[in-house]
C-alpha positions in Angstrom: 0.0 0.0 0.0 2.7 2.4 0.8 4.0 1.8 -2.7 0.7 3.0 -4.1 0.7 6.1 -2.0 3.7 7.5 -3.7 2.7 6.5 -7.2 1.5 9.4 -9.1 -0.9 9.0 -12.0 0.7 8.8 -15.4 0.7 12.3 -17.1 -0.6 12.7 -20.7 2.4 13.9 -22.7 0.2 14.4 -25.8 -1.8 17.1 -24.1 -2.1 20.2 -26.5 -0.6 18.3 -29.4 -3.8 18.7 -31.4 -3.8 22.4 -30.8 -0.2 22.7 -31.9 -0.8 20.6 -35.0 -3.9 22.8 -35.9 -1.9 26.0 -35.6 0.9 24.6 -37.8 -1.5 23.4 -40.5 -3.4 26.8 -40.4 -0.1 28.6 -40.8 1.0 26.5 -43.8 -2.4 27.0 -45.4 -2.3 30.8 -44.8 1.2 30.9 -46.3 0.0 28.9 -49.4 -3.0 31.2 -49.7 -0.8 34.4 -49.5 1.5 33.0 -52.2 -1.4 32.1 -54.5 -2.9 35.6 -53.9 0.4 37.2 -54.7 0.8 35.2 -57.9 -2.8 36.0 -59.0 -2.2 39.7 -58.4 1.0 39.7 -60.4 -0.7 37.9 -63.3 -3.6 40.4 -63.3 -1.0 43.3 -63.3 0.9 41.7 -66.2 -2.3 41.1 -68.2 -3.5 44.6 -67.7 -0.1 46.0 -68.7 0.0 43.8 -71.8 -3.5 44.9 -72.8 -2.6 48.6 -72.3 0.6 48.2 -74.3 -1.3 46.5 -77.1 -3.9 49.3 -77.1 -1.1 51.9 -77.4 0.5 49.9 -80.2 -2.7 49.6 -82.2 -3.4 53.3 -81.8 0.1 54.2 -83.1 -0.3 51.7 -86.0 -3.7 53.2 -87.0 -2.2 56.7 -86.8 0.8 55.7 -88.9 -1.5 54.1 -91.6 -3.7 57.2 -91.5 -0.7 59.6 -92.1 0.7 57.3 -94.8 -2.6 57.4 -96.6 -2.7 61.2 -96.2 0.8 61.5 -97.5 -0.2 60.1 -100.9 -3.7 61.6 -101.1 -2.6 65.1 -100.2 0.8 64.9 -102.0 0.5 68.3 -103.8 -0.6 70.1 -100.7 2.2 68.6 -98.7 4.9 69.3 -101.3 3.7 72.9 -101.4 3.7 73.1 -97.6 0.0 73.9 -97.4 -2.1 73.3 -94.3 -3.5 69.8 -94.2 -6.0 68.0 -92.1 -5.6 64.5 -90.7 -9.0 62.9 -90.3 -9.2 59.2 -89.4 -9.8 56.8 -86.6 -12.5 59.1 -85.4 -10.0 61.9 -84.8 -9.1 65.1 -86.6 -5.9 67.1 -86.5 -5.1 70.2 -88.5 -1.5 71.2 -89.0 0.7 73.6 -90.9 4.2 72.6 -92.0 7.2 74.1 -90.3 10.7 74.1 -91.8 13.6 72.6 -89.8 16.0 75.4 -88.9 19.1 75.2 -91.0 17.5 72.8 -93.5 15.0 74.6 -95.7 14.2 71.5 -97.7 13.1 69.4 -94.7 9.9 70.2 -93.0 7.6 68.6 -90.5 3.8 68.3 -90.0 3.0 67.5 -86.4 -0.3 66.0 -85.6 -1.5 65.7 -82.1 -5.0 64.4 -81.7 -7.5 62.7 -79.5 -9.2 59.5 -80.7 -12.6 59.2 -79.2 -14.4 56.6 -81.4 -16.5 53.8 -80.1 -14.0 51.1 -81.1 -11.0 52.8 -79.5 -12.4 54.5 -76.4 -10.7 57.8 -75.6 -7.1 57.4 -76.6 -4.3 59.8 -77.7 -1.9 59.7 -80.6 0.6 62.1 -82.2 2.5 61.8 -85.4 5.5 63.7 -86.9 5.5 63.6 -90.7 9.0 64.6 -92.0 9.2 65.5 -95.6 12.7 65.6 -97.2 12.2 67.4 -100.4 15.2 66.6 -102.7 13.5 67.4 -106.0 16.2 70.0 -106.7 19.2 68.7 -104.7 20.3 66.0 -102.2 18.8 66.5 -98.8 20.0 64.9 -95.6 18.7 65.0 -92.0 20.0 63.7 -88.8 17.2 62.2 -86.6 19.7 61.6 -83.7 20.9 58.6 -81.9 17.5 57.7 -80.5 16.3 57.2 -84.1 19.1 54.9 -85.2 16.7 52.7 -87.2 16.0 55.6 -89.6 18.3 55.7 -92.7 21.9 55.0 -91.7 22.2 55.2 -88.0 19.7 58.1 -87.7 21.0 59.9 -90.7 18.6 60.0 -93.6 19.7 61.1 -97.0 17.3 61.7 -99.8 18.7 61.4 -103.3 18.3 64.2 -105.8 15.0 64.1 -107.6 13.2 62.2 -104.8 10.9 63.2 -102.0 11.5 61.1 -98.9 9.0 60.8 -96.1 9.6 59.6 -92.5 6.6 59.2 -90.2 7.0 58.7 -86.5 3.7 57.8 -84.8 3.2 57.5 -81.0 0.1 55.9 -79.5 -1.0 56.0 -75.9 -3.3 53.9 -73.8 -4.8 56.8 -72.0 -6.5 60.1 -73.0 -4.2 63.0 -73.9 -5.1 64.9 -70.8 -3.9 62.0 -68.6 -0.4 61.5 -70.3 1.4 64.0 -68.2 2.1 62.6 -64.7 0.1 59.4 -65.2 1.7 56.3 -63.7 -0.3 54.0 -66.0 0.3 55.8 -69.3 2.1 53.6 -71.9 3.5 54.9 -75.2 4.3 52.8 -78.2 6.1 54.3 -81.1 6.3 53.2 -84.7 8.5 54.6 -87.4 8.1 54.2 -91.2 10.0 55.5 -94.2 8.1 55.8 -97.5 
């Protein structure tokens, strides 16, 4: 009997194990959930950015095609430096030619317009249409290092008797009034020589 007096009941060493296991499993599940939420958020951001970039690209491409068509339909007005109107993709821009200082046979029409058609939503584009008029003599123009794809490393030379045209179209995914200071504005630029 004395032996039984000093015998303490056997303690349960598994006490609280279920609670600890539940906390560990909940923590792992929460971490997996946060990782999945982060991946989903990044995918949505990438998709939105790609869509905005594609919109800006399509606007610049439409503007480039519009100015290319204008270049050939209004050839006489352009070669005589008359005012011309760019009217396409539900936008209108009116511009006068200005001569490049120091290069009287090179002039530029700058179109800056707002596209507000149903298909495009409200988007902005601008186009620079450079005319190198070499009908009387050779004309050259340096577009600079940032335009190395034009001519020979940014230098465009137009042979005597030719009229060379370079169009630089920029399209934006946001309205013109939102370009300045907008964190979500994307610009895509296309350049063509014809």
